[in-house]
Each structure stands twice: as C-alpha cells, then as structure tokens.
C-alpha positions, -999 to 999 in steps of 0.1 A, spaced: -163 378 160 -157 341 168 -119 347 166 -121 376 190 -141 356 215 -115 328 213 -87 353 219 -105 367 249 -111 332 263 -75 322 258 -63 353 276 -87 346 305 -74 311 307 -38 323 308 -46 348 336 -64 321 356 -35 297 353 -11 324 364 -33 332 394 -31 295 404 7 293 402 22 287 436 57 294 447 78 262 451 113 252 459 128 231 432 159 210 438 189 221 418 217 200 432 220 178 463 245 158 483 265 189 493 285 195 524 275 225 545 267 251 518 274 286 530 269 307 499 256 306 463 266 331 436 276 337 400 304 350 378 282 370 354 276 340 333 253 309 334 274 290 359 263 287 395 291 287 421 285 270 455 307 275 486 310 248 512 321 255 548 348 230 544 367 253 520 356 244 485 339 265 458 321 241 434 307 249 400 273 237 388 271 240 350 249 225 323 229 205 349 258 189 368 285 196 393 319 198 378 342 171 393 370 195 403 364 225 426 369 260 413 388 268 444 399 246 474 412 264 505 404 236 529 440 234 541 438 271 552 404 270 569 393 262 604 358 250 597 331 241 622 305 260 642 304 294 625 338 292 610 350 281 576 347 293 540 317 317 543 313 336 510 329 349 478 324 377 454 335 381 417 349 414 407 325 435 385 352 434 358 358 397 363 357 391 326 388 412 321 408 408 353 397 374 366 396 385 403 375 366 428 375 374 466 368 349 493 360 353 530 371 325 554 383 319 590 419 308 589 436 283 612 442 311 638 404 320 638 411 353 620 384 365 596 403 367 563 395 383 530 417 370 502 420 377 465 425 350 438 428 351 400 413 327 376 437 304 358 447 316 324 444 281 311 412 269 327 381 292 333 368 267 358 397 269 382 416 296 400 454 299 400 464 289 435 496 308 432 476 340 429 465 340 465 468 374 482 454 381 517 441 416 517 424 418 551 424 400 584 411 405 619 410 383 651 374 373 654 373 354 687 349 325 692 322 332 666 298 357 650 320 360 619 296 378 597 312 366 566 295 382 536 313 397 507 296 417 480 303 445 455 280 475 456 268 494 425 296 519 434 322 492 425 335 489 461 338 457 480 318 455 512 322 428 539 307 421 573 324 413 606 305 401 637 310 411 673 333 382 682 308 357 694 304 357 732 269 362 746 259 398 752 290 411 736 307 414 771 335 436 759 312 458 739 332 453 708 303 463 685 304 498 700 341 501 705 356 524 678 391 509 686 382 478 666 362 468 635 342 440 652 304 443 647 309 463 615 304 464 577 335 475 559 339 491 525 372 491 505 384 499 470 401 468 456 412 486 424 438 505 444 472 491 454 465 459 434 502 448 435 513 466 467 503 462 503 477 465 517 463 455 483 433 478 486 425 515 492 400 535 512 372 552 492 375 589 498 338 592 507 339 565 534 322 580 564 351 579 588 379 591 565 401 617 582 387 611 617 419 597 633 413 561 627 386 555 653 365 540 638 388 527 612 385 543 578 374 510 563 342 510 584 310 518 566 285 512 595 286 495 629 266 483 659 259 448 646 258 414 664 262 390 635 255 405 601 256 371 584 241 380 550 236 411 530 228 420 494 224 448 469 193 452 448 207 447 413 182 472 399 183 501 424 216 496 442 198 497 476 215 479 504 198 452 525 215 435 555 202 412 582 216 410 617 211 378 638 196 385 672 203 370 706 172 364 727 142 384 715 144 400 680 156 393 644 160 422 620 170 434 586 182 468 578 179 490 547 201 518 532 191 535 500 217 536 472 226 572 480 233 565 517 266 580 530 270 554 557 284 561 591 253 547 609 252 530 643 227 501 643 226 498 681 239 465 693 245 459 722 224 486 737 195 476 713 185 442 699 162 454 671 139 479 689 142 461 722 164 476 749 189 449 755 212 468 779 198 498 796 229 507 816 242 542 809 265 536 791 258 500 782 281 477 803 318 479 794 311 503 766 330 535 760 316 564 780 301 581 749 282 551 737 246 559 728 220 545 753 188 527 745 164 545 722 189 573 715 184 592 684 220 585 675 210 548 669 194 536 637 165 512 642 159 483 618 138 485 587 119 455 599 120 430 628 103 399 641 102 382 674 119 350 684 86 331 688 66 304 670 99 285 663 118 315 648 154 319 660 179 333 635 174 354 604 190 346 571 190 376 548 183 372 511 178 392 479 153 415 462 138 393 436 146 406 400 141 373 381 115 364 355 101 332 370 86 338 404 69 370 393 46 370 424 74 383 445 91 406 419 107 436 436 103 423 471 131 414 496 132 377 504 145 364 537 141 334 560 145 320 594 170 292 602 149 274 628 113 277 616 121 275 579 97 304 573 104 324 541 90 359 538 88 387 512 91 423 524 83 456 508 83 493 517 55 517 510 58 554 521 84 545 546 65 516 562 77 481 558 54 451 556 63 414 553 42 384 540 48 348 548 53 328 516 40 293 509 75 278 509 95 265 539 131 254 544 143 246 579 180 252 585 182 277 556 219 287 557 220 311 528 202 326 498 219 331 465 214 348 431 223 339 396 232 362 367 196 365 356 183 375 390 168 341 400 170 334 437 183 302 454 183 288 489 202 261 507 199 241 539 235 231 537 231 199 518 208 209 489 205 240 467 170 249 457 156 275 433 126 296 440 102 289 412 65 282 407 43 253 399 39 263 362 76 265 358 83 231 375 57 211 357 62 227 323 100 230 320 118 219 351 151 235 360 173 250 333 
C-alpha cells in the first residue's frame, strides 16, 4: 500500500512539474551574419544560410570552420536579396543533391542545384553548380523559400517584384510567374536542360502556358516562408502584407493546386484595390471578394507593433510538447510568436510566452525540433525543464 501511494505521489509530482514547464528560446549559436534559413540534411547536423551567400554547418555543439557552400561571389545581397534558402533532396543520402535559392548579380531569382563532394560530406563540389531556374524579380519581394513536399516535388516561392501596390499587377498576370508558388520535378532531365520536368498533375498543364505549367498557385505579394507538416504533408505558407493584414494559408496534402490567393485585389480579407478589374490587371482578374479568390486560413492586423509575418512549422518534436501539432509563426516587428490550430474548419491562434523581435526565419531539424533566428543568433524552442535539466544537445 505504501509503495502504491509513493508511486501515485511521484506521478502527481511529474504532472505538476510538466504543467509548470514554460516555453523558452535557448541559444544554439550566435555571432552569425544575417541568417535567412535553418534546415537539415536528414541527419544530426544543422545547416544555416546567411544572406551574404554562405551555408554553415553546426555540428556537435560548434560551427564548422569552413562553409558547406559559399556562393557569395554570385549573390547580390542586401535589402531582400541574397542567399534566401536551401533544400536537400529527399534522396540526398544517395544522390547528394542540394538546391539553393538566391538573387544573382542581375537581381534574378535563381534556383541552382549542387552536389555534395565525394571526398567531404561537409562541403559541396563547386564544379557541380547547375542553374535550373531563373526569373527577373525587380526590386524586391523575392519570396525565396525552397522545400520538398511529401510528393517528392520541389516547391519554391516568387514574390510580386517589390514595388508598393504591385503597380503592374504582376501577381495576377498569367504572362509571368511573379507572385506565385512553383512546383517542379527535379528527378526529370537531371543532365539535360532545363534540368527539371513538369509534374503531370500540375494545375496548369496543357493550358497554353498562361499561367506557366510550373505554377502551383498564385496571387501572392511576398510568400517569404512556407513549410510542409512532416506528419500529414499539409502545406502552410505565409504571405507578407502591405498596409493592413498579415496572413498564412493552408492547403491539405490532397490539394490539386491552381488557387488564386487574391493579391492585389485583396490583402488578406481586406479589399486592397476595388477597381473592376483591379488597376492595371488583365480584364478577367477577379475583383474583391470574388468566389474565385481563396481567402487566408488566418490573418492578423498590422497593429500593436505587428508588421510582417514570418511563417514557421507545425511542431512535431518531442521537447516543447505544449505546442505539438500546432503551426508556429511570428511577426518580424513585434517579435510575437503564435501557435495556430484548426478545428472543424475554424482556425484559432494563441500568443506564446516567447518573443523574438526581427525574427527572420524558422527552421526545423531532422527530429522535428523547431528553431528561430533574428539574423545574428539561432535559437531552439524548448521549455524550462529541458533547459535547466539538459541544455541544448
């Protein structure tokens, strides 16, 4: 009987301690130069992209002295330009392919493929560089995210070109790919131009090239960060607003794409341009509140210090269990970090007890733990029990 009572007391103490655990940001590595992305190569290394053009490796508690990749001589960095993200091929262990997104010296958004060195797993072979996609991006709003979906295809985001109010209506013009998310098959044409293929189920295949067959969805201002839920394959993508609203969007893993998310007619659910059609847009462009436009899953207003959304990840790690299964995202100005979830088609979002002004990116490691950076420091989302008991490992 005494033994049973002791067991019950111990369990109650464990539950009480867990309830007191509070989310924290724990420093992983600092002294960095304008971090734009954090990711992994399906192992225990953490890869960190700097806007200046380097991908660094953090391994066994320290930064390696030599970058994994250095494209600084190819990159025009500054403002919204530079090395913006990377993605390792799902079969990286066998083919060694890594893809990078950067703005080149002519300000073209560029997707390039590299292959890891046969002699050094911590470095790419610079001679393997192959540009597979490029588009003139104008002054800004590069988008810049790369990511492989659960379907094995490579997705990447392109912004509207950068001028206020999208004066040429590029995000609604089917004659270009600005303001879009694209989807390509990098396992086709590996050694021959264009070094990729078009998935046969892309939504605009066979429609005469307007929109381009690479386009998955469109109507974005600046889709800076997106991610896929590693458990369900669901697609989350944020779009930075202009004056009033910040938003994230959601597509279930069985989505067939082809959706128009509304910019510049709509900014979130706000009517940004109520001309018919919106100014300088093609005559058939949907107008405000049209049923042909897809509203965001969730939005918040540019108030109380908020100004620019940074999209994150659905948390699938084992440390910060308080937010397991919820979509984490933040705001660049206020530093607020939220956790969102959907129930019966309705999204709700809770402000978390962590804050990071100038949050430039989220990241994820191979085990599903989530990271954030303000450009100079990479942090891990953890909790007080983890910090005080074990520290980062």
